C-alpha positions as CSV (number, residue, x, y, z in Angstrom):
1,M,-9.1,20.2,21.1
2,S,-6.5,22.8,19.5
3,R,-5.4,23.4,16.8
4,R,-1.6,21.2,17.1
5,T,-2.7,18.4,18.9
6,E,-4.7,17.9,16.1
7,R,-2.0,18.0,14.0
8,V,-0.1,15.9,16.5
9,N,-2.8,13.2,15.5
10,E,-2.7,14.5,11.9
11,L,1.4,13.4,11.6
12,L,1.0,9.7,14.0
13,R,-1.7,8.6,12.3
14,E,-0.2,8.9,8.5
15,E,3.6,7.4,9.8
16,I,1.6,5.0,12.6
17,S,-0.2,3.5,8.7
18,D,2.5,3.9,7.0
19,L,4.7,2.2,9.4
20,L,2.4,-0.9,8.9
21,R,2.1,-0.3,5.7
22,T,5.9,-0.9,5.0
23,D,8.1,-2.6,8.6
24,L,5.8,-4.5,10.3
25,R,6.4,-8.1,9.2
26,D,3.7,-10.1,11.3
27,P,2.4,-13.3,10.5
28,R,-0.9,-12.4,13.2
29,I,-1.7,-9.3,10.8
30,G,-4.3,-9.9,8.7
31,G,-7.5,-9.0,7.0
32,L,-7.4,-4.8,5.4
33,V,-6.0,-3.1,8.4
34,T,-6.4,1.0,8.2
35,V,-5.5,3.2,10.7
36,T,-8.7,5.5,11.4
37,H,-7.8,8.5,13.5
38,V,-5.1,8.3,16.3
39,D,-6.0,10.2,19.5
40,V,-3.5,11.9,21.2
41,S,-3.6,13.4,25.3
42,P,-3.5,16.9,26.3
43,D,0.3,16.5,27.3
44,L,0.8,14.5,24.1
45,R,2.6,11.1,26.1
46,R,0.0,9.2,25.3
47,A,-1.6,8.6,21.6
48,S,-4.6,6.2,21.5
49,A,-4.3,4.5,17.7
50,Y,-7.9,3.0,16.0
51,V,-7.7,0.5,13.7
52,S,-10.5,-1.1,11.6
53,V,-9.2,-4.2,9.7
54,L,-12.0,-5.8,7.7
55,G,-12.0,-9.4,8.0
56,T,-13.4,-12.5,10.4
57,A,-13.9,-11.3,13.9
58,E,-10.7,-13.3,14.6
59,E,-8.3,-12.2,12.5
60,R,-9.3,-9.2,14.1
61,E,-8.1,-10.3,17.3
62,S,-4.9,-11.5,15.8
63,T,-4.7,-8.4,14.6
64,M,-4.7,-6.3,17.5
65,R,-3.1,-9.3,19.7
66,A,0.6,-8.3,16.7
67,L,-0.4,-4.8,17.5
68,R,-0.1,-4.6,20.6
69,H,3.4,-6.9,21.3
70,A,4.8,-4.5,17.9
71,R,3.8,-1.2,20.3
72,P,7.9,-1.0,21.3
73,F,8.8,-1.1,18.1
74,L,6.1,1.0,16.6
75,R,7.4,3.6,19.3
76,R,10.6,3.1,18.3
77,E,9.9,3.9,15.2
78,L,8.1,7.3,15.3
79,S,10.8,8.3,17.2
80,R,13.1,9.0,14.6
81,R,10.3,10.0,12.6
82,V,8.7,12.4,14.3
83,S,10.2,15.3,16.4
84,L,8.4,15.7,18.8
85,R,9.9,15.9,22.3
86,Y,8.2,12.9,23.7
87,T,6.9,10.2,21.6
88,P,3.6,9.5,23.2
89,E,2.2,6.4,23.9
90,L,1.0,4.7,22.0
91,E,-2.1,1.6,22.6
92,F,-4.4,0.6,19.9
93,R,-8.4,0.7,19.7
94,S,-10.3,-1.9,17.3
95,D,-12.9,0.6,15.4
96,V,-15.7,-1.2,13.5
97,S,-17.3,1.6,12.6
98,M,-16.2,0.4,9.1
99,E,-18.3,-2.1,9.1
100,R,-21.6,-1.5,11.2
101,A,-21.6,0.7,8.2
102,Q,-21.5,-1.6,5.8
103,E,-24.3,-3.5,7.4
104,M,-26.3,-0.6,7.8
105,T,-26.1,-0.4,4.4
106,D,-26.7,-3.7,3.6
107,L,-29.9,-3.6,6.1
108,M,-31.3,-0.9,3.8
109,R,-30.0,-2.5,0.5
110,E,-32.5,-5.7,2.4
111,T,-35.3,-3.3,2.9
112,A,-35.5,-0.9,0.0
113,R,-35.4,-4.9,-2.1
114,D,-37.7,-6.0,-0.4
115,R,-40.0,-2.8,-1.2
116,G,-39.3,-3.7,-4.3
117,E,-37.5,0.1,-5.1
118,A,-34.3,0.5,-5.5
119,L,-30.9,1.8,-3.5
């Protein structure tokens, strides 16, 4: 991955996060929503935004539907905020790595408690 691609990934992650926090008002978005990272294609025409939603499975699915529905709005707002030749088409993907990490931590604590150890 080139340095330019890395910079664009980080810029898009920050801007999408800000848009979700300040401009997107959709009641279907539930739980705590975090854009964990963004991967742009080498030609910078497509971007996959990985989103973590801390909440129930229903909140996660509802939030992902709302984000897919808001793609045109988010792309338009991105085009106003960032100076790129092409504003990438957005795709949102669910990132469950934080939830899995929490599950692993809980499992380790439970195992340690069963052994009589402290974590």
